mmCIF file of the N, C-alpha and C atoms, coordinates in Angstrom:
data_MODEL
# 
_entry.id   MODEL 
# 
loop_
_atom_site.group_PDB 
_atom_site.id 
_atom_site.type_symbol 
_atom_site.label_atom_id 
_atom_site.label_alt_id 
_atom_site.label_comp_id 
_atom_site.label_asym_id 
_atom_site.label_entity_id 
_atom_site.label_seq_id 
_atom_site.pdbx_PDB_ins_code 
_atom_site.Cartn_x 
_atom_site.Cartn_y 
_atom_site.Cartn_z 
_atom_site.occupancy 
_atom_site.B_iso_or_equiv 
_atom_site.pdbx_formal_charge 
_atom_site.auth_seq_id 
_atom_site.auth_comp_id 
_atom_site.auth_asym_id 
_atom_site.auth_atom_id 
_atom_site.pdbx_PDB_model_num 
ATOM 1   N N  . MET A 1 1  ? 21.873 0.137   -24.138 1.00 0.00 ? 1  MET A N  1 
ATOM 2   C CA . MET A 1 1  ? 20.838 -0.542  -23.131 1.00 0.00 ? 1  MET A CA 1 
ATOM 3   C C  . MET A 1 1  ? 21.660 -1.663  -22.464 1.00 0.00 ? 1  MET A C  1 
ATOM 4   N N  . ARG A 1 2  ? 21.592 -1.713  -21.085 1.00 0.00 ? 2  ARG A N  1 
ATOM 5   C CA . ARG A 1 2  ? 22.313 -2.765  -20.364 1.00 0.00 ? 2  ARG A CA 1 
ATOM 6   C C  . ARG A 1 2  ? 21.480 -4.007  -20.330 1.00 0.00 ? 2  ARG A C  1 
ATOM 7   N N  . THR A 1 3  ? 22.311 -5.072  -20.473 1.00 0.00 ? 3  THR A N  1 
ATOM 8   C CA . THR A 1 3  ? 21.581 -6.430  -20.436 1.00 0.00 ? 3  THR A CA 1 
ATOM 9   C C  . THR A 1 3  ? 21.921 -6.791  -18.973 1.00 0.00 ? 3  THR A C  1 
ATOM 10  N N  . ARG A 1 4  ? 20.885 -7.602  -18.354 1.00 0.00 ? 4  ARG A N  1 
ATOM 11  C CA . ARG A 1 4  ? 20.928 -8.236  -17.106 1.00 0.00 ? 4  ARG A CA 1 
ATOM 12  C C  . ARG A 1 4  ? 20.528 -9.688  -17.481 1.00 0.00 ? 4  ARG A C  1 
ATOM 13  N N  . THR A 1 5  ? 21.262 -10.418 -16.553 1.00 0.00 ? 5  THR A N  1 
ATOM 14  C CA . THR A 1 5  ? 21.044 -11.685 -16.506 1.00 0.00 ? 5  THR A CA 1 
ATOM 15  C C  . THR A 1 5  ? 20.601 -12.121 -15.076 1.00 0.00 ? 5  THR A C  1 
ATOM 16  N N  . PHE A 1 6  ? 19.427 -12.998 -15.206 1.00 0.00 ? 6  PHE A N  1 
ATOM 17  C CA . PHE A 1 6  ? 18.632 -13.328 -14.068 1.00 0.00 ? 6  PHE A CA 1 
ATOM 18  C C  . PHE A 1 6  ? 19.014 -14.630 -13.491 1.00 0.00 ? 6  PHE A C  1 
ATOM 19  N N  . ARG A 1 7  ? 19.041 -14.842 -12.121 1.00 0.00 ? 7  ARG A N  1 
ATOM 20  C CA . ARG A 1 7  ? 19.338 -16.093 -11.482 1.00 0.00 ? 7  ARG A CA 1 
ATOM 21  C C  . ARG A 1 7  ? 18.362 -17.230 -12.007 1.00 0.00 ? 7  ARG A C  1 
ATOM 22  N N  . ASP A 1 8  ? 17.103 -16.856 -12.021 1.00 0.00 ? 8  ASP A N  1 
ATOM 23  C CA . ASP A 1 8  ? 16.022 -17.802 -12.496 1.00 0.00 ? 8  ASP A CA 1 
ATOM 24  C C  . ASP A 1 8  ? 14.864 -17.015 -12.886 1.00 0.00 ? 8  ASP A C  1 
ATOM 25  N N  . ARG A 1 9  ? 13.818 -17.637 -13.169 1.00 0.00 ? 9  ARG A N  1 
ATOM 26  C CA . ARG A 1 9  ? 12.614 -17.002 -13.652 1.00 0.00 ? 9  ARG A CA 1 
ATOM 27  C C  . ARG A 1 9  ? 11.810 -16.309 -12.347 1.00 0.00 ? 9  ARG A C  1 
ATOM 28  N N  . VAL A 1 10 ? 11.972 -16.769 -11.240 1.00 0.00 ? 10 VAL A N  1 
ATOM 29  C CA . VAL A 1 10 ? 11.407 -15.999 -10.047 1.00 0.00 ? 10 VAL A CA 1 
ATOM 30  C C  . VAL A 1 10 ? 12.041 -14.677 -10.018 1.00 0.00 ? 10 VAL A C  1 
ATOM 31  N N  . ASP A 1 11 ? 13.357 -14.601 -10.000 1.00 0.00 ? 11 ASP A N  1 
ATOM 32  C CA . ASP A 1 11 ? 14.206 -13.438 -10.041 1.00 0.00 ? 11 ASP A CA 1 
ATOM 33  C C  . ASP A 1 11 ? 13.886 -12.444 -11.197 1.00 0.00 ? 11 ASP A C  1 
ATOM 34  N N  . ALA A 1 12 ? 13.762 -12.909 -12.146 1.00 0.00 ? 12 ALA A N  1 
ATOM 35  C CA . ALA A 1 12 ? 13.068 -12.207 -13.383 1.00 0.00 ? 12 ALA A CA 1 
ATOM 36  C C  . ALA A 1 12 ? 11.639 -11.557 -12.885 1.00 0.00 ? 12 ALA A C  1 
ATOM 37  N N  . GLY A 1 13 ? 10.769 -12.211 -12.533 1.00 0.00 ? 13 GLY A N  1 
ATOM 38  C CA . GLY A 1 13 ? 9.612  -11.620 -12.096 1.00 0.00 ? 13 GLY A CA 1 
ATOM 39  C C  . GLY A 1 13 ? 9.693  -10.861 -11.041 1.00 0.00 ? 13 GLY A C  1 
ATOM 40  N N  . GLN A 1 14 ? 10.494 -10.905 -10.086 1.00 0.00 ? 14 GLN A N  1 
ATOM 41  C CA . GLN A 1 14 ? 10.545 -10.033 -9.143  1.00 0.00 ? 14 GLN A CA 1 
ATOM 42  C C  . GLN A 1 14 ? 11.265 -8.742  -9.579  1.00 0.00 ? 14 GLN A C  1 
ATOM 43  N N  . ALA A 1 15 ? 12.068 -8.867  -10.599 1.00 0.00 ? 15 ALA A N  1 
ATOM 44  C CA . ALA A 1 15 ? 12.750 -7.665  -11.176 1.00 0.00 ? 15 ALA A CA 1 
ATOM 45  C C  . ALA A 1 15 ? 11.618 -6.789  -11.931 1.00 0.00 ? 15 ALA A C  1 
ATOM 46  N N  . LEU A 1 16 ? 10.802 -7.555  -12.742 1.00 0.00 ? 16 LEU A N  1 
ATOM 47  C CA . LEU A 1 16 ? 9.688  -6.872  -13.488 1.00 0.00 ? 16 LEU A CA 1 
ATOM 48  C C  . LEU A 1 16 ? 8.721  -6.301  -12.413 1.00 0.00 ? 16 LEU A C  1 
ATOM 49  N N  . SER A 1 17 ? 8.521  -6.842  -11.354 1.00 0.00 ? 17 SER A N  1 
ATOM 50  C CA . SER A 1 17 ? 7.336  -6.502  -10.441 1.00 0.00 ? 17 SER A CA 1 
ATOM 51  C C  . SER A 1 17 ? 7.654  -5.188  -9.798  1.00 0.00 ? 17 SER A C  1 
ATOM 52  N N  . VAL A 1 18 ? 8.858  -4.816  -9.778  1.00 0.00 ? 18 VAL A N  1 
ATOM 53  C CA . VAL A 1 18 ? 9.281  -3.660  -9.055  1.00 0.00 ? 18 VAL A CA 1 
ATOM 54  C C  . VAL A 1 18 ? 9.128  -2.347  -10.073 1.00 0.00 ? 18 VAL A C  1 
ATOM 55  N N  . LEU A 1 19 ? 9.057  -2.734  -11.240 1.00 0.00 ? 19 LEU A N  1 
ATOM 56  C CA . LEU A 1 19 ? 8.841  -1.623  -12.247 1.00 0.00 ? 19 LEU A CA 1 
ATOM 57  C C  . LEU A 1 19 ? 7.335  -1.482  -12.331 1.00 0.00 ? 19 LEU A C  1 
ATOM 58  N N  . LEU A 1 20 ? 6.576  -2.201  -11.874 1.00 0.00 ? 20 LEU A N  1 
ATOM 59  C CA . LEU A 1 20 ? 5.161  -1.948  -11.913 1.00 0.00 ? 20 LEU A CA 1 
ATOM 60  C C  . LEU A 1 20 ? 4.562  -1.220  -10.761 1.00 0.00 ? 20 LEU A C  1 
ATOM 61  N N  . ASP A 1 21 ? 3.664  -0.324  -10.804 1.00 0.00 ? 21 ASP A N  1 
ATOM 62  C CA . ASP A 1 21 ? 3.059  0.209   -9.587  1.00 0.00 ? 21 ASP A CA 1 
ATOM 63  C C  . ASP A 1 21 ? 1.649  -0.305  -9.480  1.00 0.00 ? 21 ASP A C  1 
ATOM 64  N N  . PRO A 1 22 ? 1.300  -0.955  -8.499  1.00 0.00 ? 22 PRO A N  1 
ATOM 65  C CA . PRO A 1 22 ? -0.007 -1.652  -8.155  1.00 0.00 ? 22 PRO A CA 1 
ATOM 66  C C  . PRO A 1 22 ? -1.231 -0.563  -8.374  1.00 0.00 ? 22 PRO A C  1 
ATOM 67  N N  . GLU A 1 23 ? -0.748 0.862   -8.110  1.00 0.00 ? 23 GLU A N  1 
ATOM 68  C CA . GLU A 1 23 ? -1.730 1.699   -8.267  1.00 0.00 ? 23 GLU A CA 1 
ATOM 69  C C  . GLU A 1 23 ? -2.310 2.176   -9.717  1.00 0.00 ? 23 GLU A C  1 
ATOM 70  N N  . ASP A 1 24 ? -1.383 1.635   -10.628 1.00 0.00 ? 24 ASP A N  1 
ATOM 71  C CA . ASP A 1 24 ? -1.670 1.708   -12.069 1.00 0.00 ? 24 ASP A CA 1 
ATOM 72  C C  . ASP A 1 24 ? -2.746 0.817   -12.592 1.00 0.00 ? 24 ASP A C  1 
ATOM 73  N N  . PHE A 1 25 ? -2.975 -0.152  -11.752 1.00 0.00 ? 25 PHE A N  1 
ATOM 74  C CA . PHE A 1 25 ? -4.018 -1.339  -12.225 1.00 0.00 ? 25 PHE A CA 1 
ATOM 75  C C  . PHE A 1 25 ? -5.161 -1.441  -11.505 1.00 0.00 ? 25 PHE A C  1 
ATOM 76  N N  . SER A 1 26 ? -6.354 -1.915  -12.101 1.00 0.00 ? 26 SER A N  1 
ATOM 77  C CA . SER A 1 26 ? -7.642 -2.002  -11.290 1.00 0.00 ? 26 SER A CA 1 
ATOM 78  C C  . SER A 1 26 ? -7.648 -3.168  -10.315 1.00 0.00 ? 26 SER A C  1 
ATOM 79  N N  . GLU A 1 27 ? -8.552 -3.281  -9.338  1.00 0.00 ? 27 GLU A N  1 
ATOM 80  C CA . GLU A 1 27 ? -8.568 -4.245  -8.599  1.00 0.00 ? 27 GLU A CA 1 
ATOM 81  C C  . GLU A 1 27 ? -8.773 -5.686  -9.055  1.00 0.00 ? 27 GLU A C  1 
ATOM 82  N N  . ASP A 1 28 ? -9.325 -5.656  -10.147 1.00 0.00 ? 28 ASP A N  1 
ATOM 83  C CA . ASP A 1 28 ? -9.713 -7.024  -10.906 1.00 0.00 ? 28 ASP A CA 1 
ATOM 84  C C  . ASP A 1 28 ? -8.642 -7.350  -11.855 1.00 0.00 ? 28 ASP A C  1 
ATOM 85  N N  . VAL A 1 29 ? -7.526 -6.814  -11.693 1.00 0.00 ? 29 VAL A N  1 
ATOM 86  C CA . VAL A 1 29 ? -6.346 -7.266  -12.728 1.00 0.00 ? 29 VAL A CA 1 
ATOM 87  C C  . VAL A 1 29 ? -6.203 -8.822  -12.900 1.00 0.00 ? 29 VAL A C  1 
ATOM 88  N N  . LEU A 1 30 ? -5.966 -9.372  -13.828 1.00 0.00 ? 30 LEU A N  1 
ATOM 89  C CA . LEU A 1 30 ? -5.688 -10.790 -13.981 1.00 0.00 ? 30 LEU A CA 1 
ATOM 90  C C  . LEU A 1 30 ? -4.379 -10.918 -14.697 1.00 0.00 ? 30 LEU A C  1 
ATOM 91  N N  . VAL A 1 31 ? -3.510 -11.554 -14.206 1.00 0.00 ? 31 VAL A N  1 
ATOM 92  C CA . VAL A 1 31 ? -2.060 -11.753 -14.513 1.00 0.00 ? 31 VAL A CA 1 
ATOM 93  C C  . VAL A 1 31 ? -2.000 -13.304 -15.186 1.00 0.00 ? 31 VAL A C  1 
ATOM 94  N N  . LEU A 1 32 ? -1.678 -13.414 -16.615 1.00 0.00 ? 32 LEU A N  1 
ATOM 95  C CA . LEU A 1 32 ? -1.738 -14.632 -17.247 1.00 0.00 ? 32 LEU A CA 1 
ATOM 96  C C  . LEU A 1 32 ? -0.306 -15.039 -17.403 1.00 0.00 ? 32 LEU A C  1 
ATOM 97  N N  . ALA A 1 33 ? -0.026 -16.313 -17.445 1.00 0.00 ? 33 ALA A N  1 
ATOM 98  C CA . ALA A 1 33 ? 1.167  -16.950 -17.729 1.00 0.00 ? 33 ALA A CA 1 
ATOM 99  C C  . ALA A 1 33 ? 1.445  -17.553 -19.216 1.00 0.00 ? 33 ALA A C  1 
ATOM 100 N N  . LEU A 1 34 ? 2.528  -17.472 -19.690 1.00 0.00 ? 34 LEU A N  1 
ATOM 101 C CA . LEU A 1 34 ? 2.816  -18.269 -21.096 1.00 0.00 ? 34 LEU A CA 1 
ATOM 102 C C  . LEU A 1 34 ? 3.451  -19.454 -20.677 1.00 0.00 ? 34 LEU A C  1 
ATOM 103 N N  . PRO A 1 35 ? 3.081  -20.417 -21.501 1.00 0.00 ? 35 PRO A N  1 
ATOM 104 C CA . PRO A 1 35 ? 3.588  -21.793 -21.379 1.00 0.00 ? 35 PRO A CA 1 
ATOM 105 C C  . PRO A 1 35 ? 5.055  -21.961 -21.190 1.00 0.00 ? 35 PRO A C  1 
ATOM 106 N N  . ARG A 1 36 ? 5.646  -22.903 -20.951 1.00 0.00 ? 36 ARG A N  1 
ATOM 107 C CA . ARG A 1 36 ? 7.171  -23.277 -21.078 1.00 0.00 ? 36 ARG A CA 1 
ATOM 108 C C  . ARG A 1 36 ? 7.845  -22.342 -20.053 1.00 0.00 ? 36 ARG A C  1 
ATOM 109 N N  . GLY A 1 37 ? 7.503  -22.164 -18.837 1.00 0.00 ? 37 GLY A N  1 
ATOM 110 C CA . GLY A 1 37 ? 8.272  -21.612 -17.933 1.00 0.00 ? 37 GLY A CA 1 
ATOM 111 C C  . GLY A 1 37 ? 7.818  -20.110 -17.451 1.00 0.00 ? 37 GLY A C  1 
ATOM 112 N N  . GLY A 1 38 ? 6.719  -19.756 -17.885 1.00 0.00 ? 38 GLY A N  1 
ATOM 113 C CA . GLY A 1 38 ? 6.144  -18.408 -17.657 1.00 0.00 ? 38 GLY A CA 1 
ATOM 114 C C  . GLY A 1 38 ? 5.486  -18.385 -16.111 1.00 0.00 ? 38 GLY A C  1 
ATOM 115 N N  . ALA A 1 39 ? 5.175  -19.399 -15.625 1.00 0.00 ? 39 ALA A N  1 
ATOM 116 C CA . ALA A 1 39 ? 4.464  -19.361 -14.418 1.00 0.00 ? 39 ALA A CA 1 
ATOM 117 C C  . ALA A 1 39 ? 5.193  -18.745 -13.189 1.00 0.00 ? 39 ALA A C  1 
ATOM 118 N N  . PRO A 1 40 ? 6.372  -19.253 -12.960 1.00 0.00 ? 40 PRO A N  1 
ATOM 119 C CA . PRO A 1 40 ? 7.132  -18.487 -11.819 1.00 0.00 ? 40 PRO A CA 1 
ATOM 120 C C  . PRO A 1 40 ? 7.179  -16.913 -12.129 1.00 0.00 ? 40 PRO A C  1 
ATOM 121 N N  . VAL A 1 41 ? 7.528  -16.473 -13.314 1.00 0.00 ? 41 VAL A N  1 
ATOM 122 C CA . VAL A 1 41 ? 7.569  -14.920 -13.556 1.00 0.00 ? 41 VAL A CA 1 
ATOM 123 C C  . VAL A 1 41 ? 6.129  -14.527 -13.209 1.00 0.00 ? 41 VAL A C  1 
ATOM 124 N N  . THR A 1 42 ? 5.166  -14.952 -13.597 1.00 0.00 ? 42 THR A N  1 
ATOM 125 C CA . THR A 1 42 ? 3.848  -14.515 -13.297 1.00 0.00 ? 42 THR A CA 1 
ATOM 126 C C  . THR A 1 42 ? 3.555  -14.359 -11.973 1.00 0.00 ? 42 THR A C  1 
ATOM 127 N N  . ALA A 1 43 ? 3.847  -15.521 -11.261 1.00 0.00 ? 43 ALA A N  1 
ATOM 128 C CA . ALA A 1 43 ? 3.469  -15.618 -9.920  1.00 0.00 ? 43 ALA A CA 1 
ATOM 129 C C  . ALA A 1 43 ? 4.115  -14.461 -9.161  1.00 0.00 ? 43 ALA A C  1 
ATOM 130 N N  . ALA A 1 44 ? 5.301  -14.004 -9.422  1.00 0.00 ? 44 ALA A N  1 
ATOM 131 C CA . ALA A 1 44 ? 6.042  -12.952 -8.685  1.00 0.00 ? 44 ALA A CA 1 
ATOM 132 C C  . ALA A 1 44 ? 5.340  -11.643 -9.135  1.00 0.00 ? 44 ALA A C  1 
ATOM 133 N N  . VAL A 1 45 ? 5.004  -11.561 -10.280 1.00 0.00 ? 45 VAL A N  1 
ATOM 134 C CA . VAL A 1 45 ? 4.315  -10.223 -10.750 1.00 0.00 ? 45 VAL A CA 1 
ATOM 135 C C  . VAL A 1 45 ? 2.907  -10.226 -10.163 1.00 0.00 ? 45 VAL A C  1 
ATOM 136 N N  . ALA A 1 46 ? 2.165  -11.352 -10.159 1.00 0.00 ? 46 ALA A N  1 
ATOM 137 C CA . ALA A 1 46 ? 0.976  -11.333 -9.476  1.00 0.00 ? 46 ALA A CA 1 
ATOM 138 C C  . ALA A 1 46 ? 0.781  -10.955 -8.055  1.00 0.00 ? 46 ALA A C  1 
ATOM 139 N N  . THR A 1 47 ? 1.885  -11.546 -7.389  1.00 0.00 ? 47 THR A N  1 
ATOM 140 C CA . THR A 1 47 ? 1.992  -11.447 -5.880  1.00 0.00 ? 47 THR A CA 1 
ATOM 141 C C  . THR A 1 47 ? 2.136  -9.936  -5.627  1.00 0.00 ? 47 THR A C  1 
ATOM 142 N N  . ALA A 1 48 ? 3.101  -9.164  -6.539  1.00 0.00 ? 48 ALA A N  1 
ATOM 143 C CA . ALA A 1 48 ? 3.425  -7.887  -6.268  1.00 0.00 ? 48 ALA A CA 1 
ATOM 144 C C  . ALA A 1 48 ? 2.252  -6.900  -6.502  1.00 0.00 ? 48 ALA A C  1 
ATOM 145 N N  . LEU A 1 49 ? 1.368  -7.351  -7.522  1.00 0.00 ? 49 LEU A N  1 
ATOM 146 C CA . LEU A 1 49 ? 0.159  -6.494  -7.838  1.00 0.00 ? 49 LEU A CA 1 
ATOM 147 C C  . LEU A 1 49 ? -1.106 -6.969  -7.003  1.00 0.00 ? 49 LEU A C  1 
ATOM 148 N N  . HIS A 1 50 ? -0.984 -7.904  -6.235  1.00 0.00 ? 50 HIS A N  1 
ATOM 149 C CA . HIS A 1 50 ? -2.146 -8.425  -5.356  1.00 0.00 ? 50 HIS A CA 1 
ATOM 150 C C  . HIS A 1 50 ? -3.233 -8.776  -6.345  1.00 0.00 ? 50 HIS A C  1 
ATOM 151 N N  . ALA A 1 51 ? -2.799 -9.591  -7.399  1.00 0.00 ? 51 ALA A N  1 
ATOM 152 C CA . ALA A 1 51 ? -3.687 -10.080 -8.406  1.00 0.00 ? 51 ALA A CA 1 
ATOM 153 C C  . ALA A 1 51 ? -3.861 -11.336 -8.414  1.00 0.00 ? 51 ALA A C  1 
ATOM 154 N N  . GLN A 1 52 ? -4.760 -11.844 -9.203  1.00 0.00 ? 52 GLN A N  1 
ATOM 155 C CA . GLN A 1 52 ? -5.041 -13.438 -9.442  1.00 0.00 ? 52 GLN A CA 1 
ATOM 156 C C  . GLN A 1 52 ? -3.906 -13.901 -10.297 1.00 0.00 ? 52 GLN A C  1 
# 
């Protein structure tokens, strides 16, 4: 397995979001953030999924 280093949390969220297909999720999907830095990751994923 290859290890990837991310520039920042936003970069990590964008990398995760390309692995997720918005068609696999319902319209009312809710993306939750973990404390201590999870919000930037979650924001990128939520944007990609058009979620809250």
